[in-house]
C-alpha positions, 0 to 999 in steps of 0.5 A: 430296228431303230437303226433301219427306221432312221435310214428311211425317208420320212416326213413324220414318224408315229412312234408306237411300239408299246404293244410289241415290247415284252416288258416294262423294263424293255420299254424303259431300255429301248424307247428313249434310245429309239427316239434319239436314233430317229431324231438324230437322223431326222432333226426336223420331222414331227415325232408323235409319241403314242401309248398303247390302247386297249378297250379295257383302258378307254376313258369310260373304264378305269385302269384298275387291274391293268397297272402294267399298262398304266406303267407303260403309258407313263414310261412313254409320257415321261420320255415325251416330256423329257424330249420337250424338256431337252428342247425338242419342239417338234414332238407330240403325244397321243394317249392311246386311251383316247383312240376309241373314246366316245360313242360305241367305244366298245365296238372298235375292235374285233377281239377287245384288242385288235381294231376293226374298221371303226377302230382304225377309222377312230385311230386315223381321226386322232392321229390325223389331227395331230399329224395335220397340225404338226405338218402345218409348222 
């Protein structure tokens, strides 16, 4: 998939596949090489690293009992930090925990995981702001 995505014509890349990896080990094994493949093909585009979100993980609720999701978040955050440390000045980080934050946070999904209209609106607001700022560069 990374090889295919790297061939696409794009202005920016929102790098969010945390929810679709089967395990933490798979995320460790694939996340960094995926980023590198896209960055090699597109050295100048903004890349936004995103972590997964879950209504149970919002800023209003703590991570207790969901350690595996916290671990996944840290894997992605560490890869973002590594990209910055290696000199990539066009990478950004969006913590999925912040996507539905604020008033009515608990009404942003249809089932506690999949966003509804309000959830997608909030996601668009968060990513849109980061993307707008990144594209100004």
